[in-house]
KOLLO-221892 format. One line per 3 residues: number of its first residue (from 1); their letters; for each residue x, y, z of C-alpha. Coordinates in Angstrom, 2 decimals. Each point is the difference from the previous one (the first is absolute). Example, Ala and Ser with C-alpha at 12.3 -4.5 7.8 and 13.67 -1.06 7.14 Angstrom:
1	as	12.30 -4.50 7.80 | 1.37 3.44 -0.66
This chain:
1	mgd	-14.67 -66.42 54.77 | -3.04 1.83 -1.28 | -1.19 1.06 -3.39
4	prk	2.55 2.24 -1.76 | -2.80 1.99 -1.63 | -1.36 1.15 3.34
7	ahk	1.49 2.89 1.93 | 1.62 -0.77 3.31 | 0.24 2.19 3.07
10	kyk	2.99 2.32 -0.01 | -0.12 0.76 3.70 | -0.13 -1.60 3.43
13	rpk	-2.27 1.26 2.72 | 1.47 0.77 3.42 | -0.12 -2.84 2.50
16	kih	-1.79 2.13 2.60 | -2.53 1.92 -2.04 | -1.79 1.74 2.88
19	lrt	2.99 1.44 1.86 | -0.84 3.63 0.84 | 3.56 1.36 -0.24
22	rid	0.56 -1.61 -3.39 | -3.34 1.31 -1.27 | 0.85 3.56 1.10
25	edq	3.42 -0.13 -1.68 | -1.46 -1.44 -3.20 | -2.73 2.64 -0.12
28	ais	2.55 2.79 0.39 | 2.12 -1.42 -2.83 | -3.10 -0.55 -2.14
31	kny	-1.05 3.61 0.48 | 3.48 1.39 -0.79 | 0.34 -2.00 -3.21
34	glk	-3.67 0.07 -1.09 | -0.45 -3.77 -0.09 | -3.37 -1.35 -1.06
37	nmr	-0.10 -2.85 2.50 | 2.25 -2.00 2.30 | 0.72 -2.54 -2.73
40	elw	2.25 2.54 -1.70 | 1.98 0.41 3.21 | 0.19 -3.77 0.52
43	rte	1.23 -0.38 -3.59 | 2.89 2.40 0.68 | 0.86 -1.81 3.23
46	tei	0.06 -3.29 -1.90 | 2.21 1.51 -2.70 | 2.46 1.33 2.60
49	tri	0.04 -3.43 1.67 | 0.74 -1.62 -3.37 | 2.89 2.43 -0.63
52	rdq	1.41 -0.68 3.47 | -0.22 -3.76 -0.57 | 1.94 0.35 -3.24
55	akk	2.63 2.07 1.83 | 0.32 -2.69 2.70 | 0.59 -2.63 -2.68
58	lii	2.71 2.20 -1.51 | 1.87 0.03 3.32 | 0.64 -3.71 -0.49
61	npa	0.62 0.24 -3.77 | 1.45 3.48 -0.77 | 0.49 -0.66 -3.74
64	nqe	-3.13 1.86 -1.14 | 0.18 2.93 2.43 | 0.89 2.61 -2.62
67	tff	-2.92 -0.82 -2.29 | -2.34 0.03 3.00 | 1.35 3.37 1.16
70	nrl	-0.25 1.44 -3.53 | -3.65 -1.03 -0.22 | -0.77 1.71 3.31
73	kkl	1.93 3.11 -1.11 | -2.07 0.23 -3.20 | -3.15 -0.10 2.14
76	gli	1.43 2.72 2.23 | -0.19 -2.03 3.19 | 3.73 0.29 0.72
79	kgd	2.66 2.55 -0.95 | 3.78 -0.03 -0.32 | 2.22 -2.69 1.48
82	vti	-2.17 -2.39 1.94 | 0.33 -3.18 1.98 | -2.39 -2.77 0.85
85	ddv	-0.69 1.78 3.31 | -1.40 3.00 -1.90 | -2.33 -2.26 -1.95
88	lal	-1.15 -1.74 3.18 | -0.76 3.44 1.50 | -2.49 0.89 -2.77
91	tke	-3.41 1.10 1.24 | -3.44 -0.04 -1.55 | 0.04 3.82 -0.05
94	kll	3.01 -0.08 -2.33 | -1.94 -2.19 -2.43 | -3.16 2.11 0.34
97	drr	2.06 3.10 -0.91 | 0.75 -1.58 -3.39 | -3.67 -0.47 -0.97
100	lqt	-1.30 2.07 -2.90 | -2.75 1.48 2.19 | 2.51 1.38 2.51
103	ivy	2.38 1.34 -2.64 | -2.80 1.79 -1.88 | -0.99 1.70 3.26
106	kkg	3.59 0.91 0.93 | 0.68 1.45 -3.47 | -2.96 2.32 0.49
109	lak	-2.14 -1.36 -2.83 | -2.81 -0.58 2.52 | -1.01 1.96 3.09
112	tvk	-0.62 -3.05 2.19 | 1.07 -3.64 0.06 | -3.59 -1.10 -0.62
115	gar	-0.18 2.48 -2.88 | 3.13 -1.57 -1.48 | -1.67 -3.40 0.20
118	qfi	-3.05 1.36 -1.80 | 2.14 1.53 -2.77 | 1.72 -3.33 -0.51
121	thr	-3.16 -2.12 -0.07 | -1.69 2.48 -2.37 | 2.95 -0.41 -2.40
124	kik	1.30 3.57 0.30 | 3.62 -0.93 0.81 | 2.57 -1.29 -2.45
127	iqd	3.58 -1.16 0.22 | 1.80 1.01 -3.20 | -2.67 -0.75 -2.61
130	riv	-1.74 -2.84 1.87 | -3.10 0.59 2.13 | 0.23 -1.79 3.36
133	dvp	-3.20 -0.59 1.96 | 1.35 -2.02 2.94 | 0.59 2.07 3.15
136	gyl	2.22 -2.73 1.47 | 2.39 0.00 -2.96 | 3.59 0.09 1.26
139	vki	1.78 2.83 -1.79 | 3.61 -0.59 -0.99 | 2.58 2.73 0.50
142	dee	0.39 0.72 -3.73 | -3.79 0.25 -0.46 | -0.52 2.48 2.83
145	nki	0.80 3.11 -2.06 | -2.20 -1.15 -2.89 | -3.30 0.11 1.91
148	slv	-2.47 2.56 -1.32 | -3.67 0.78 -0.43 | -1.81 -1.11 -3.14
151	qkk	-0.88 2.97 -2.21 | -3.56 0.43 -1.23 | -0.64 -0.79 -3.63
154	qke	-0.29 2.99 -2.32 | -2.19 -1.62 -2.67 | -3.20 1.79 1.00
157	kka	1.66 3.41 -0.06 | 1.49 -0.66 -3.42 | -3.41 -0.80 -1.44
160	ete	-1.39 3.27 1.41 | 2.91 2.03 -1.34 | -0.37 -1.62 -3.41
163	kis	-3.69 1.03 -0.10 | 0.90 3.53 1.00 | 2.78 0.23 -2.55
166	lek	-2.32 -1.34 -2.75 | -2.59 2.62 0.89 | 2.66 2.73 -0.07
169	mee	1.26 -1.25 -3.35 | -3.51 0.19 -1.43 | -0.41 3.53 1.34
172	ike	3.31 1.02 -1.53 | -1.04 -1.48 -3.36 | -3.27 1.93 0.12
175	ive	1.84 3.25 0.77 | 2.46 -0.60 -2.84 | -2.84 -0.82 -2.45
178	kk	-1.84 3.21 0.94 | 3.03 2.09 -0.83
């Protein structure tokens, strides 16, 4: 079973790791989405496989289909009236489009996909009032419009303005006393 305190792999490697066509396709996807390494791509493939397996189980037992579909709608993977066939047709690109890194780039907060990743890891991106520093975070539909850049703190400028205003106040007092 394994120790519950230790992290387990969240991905499966491809069966044929050195297949040239697969490597070329994976590199093209990795470049388009700014992935750090192939593990991130394998993680999305594993997640899509897990979603498809759940959909296959729901073919036999359709009682929980609506809750399953609602969960996928909240993630933005499916839209409108859907069937099990639509869920089985999901691709890894659809899941990669929902990553925070991709959405930050598409919203224009960063010039490149790699730049978006750097913003996120340097804690410059927030969702509502919460800073998110995971580029692979799956953004929900209702969170998508709440993504913004973190504003710089104004404490240093306030201290400088306070010094300037104190100096001006002293000068004004001296002028008033002279009169």
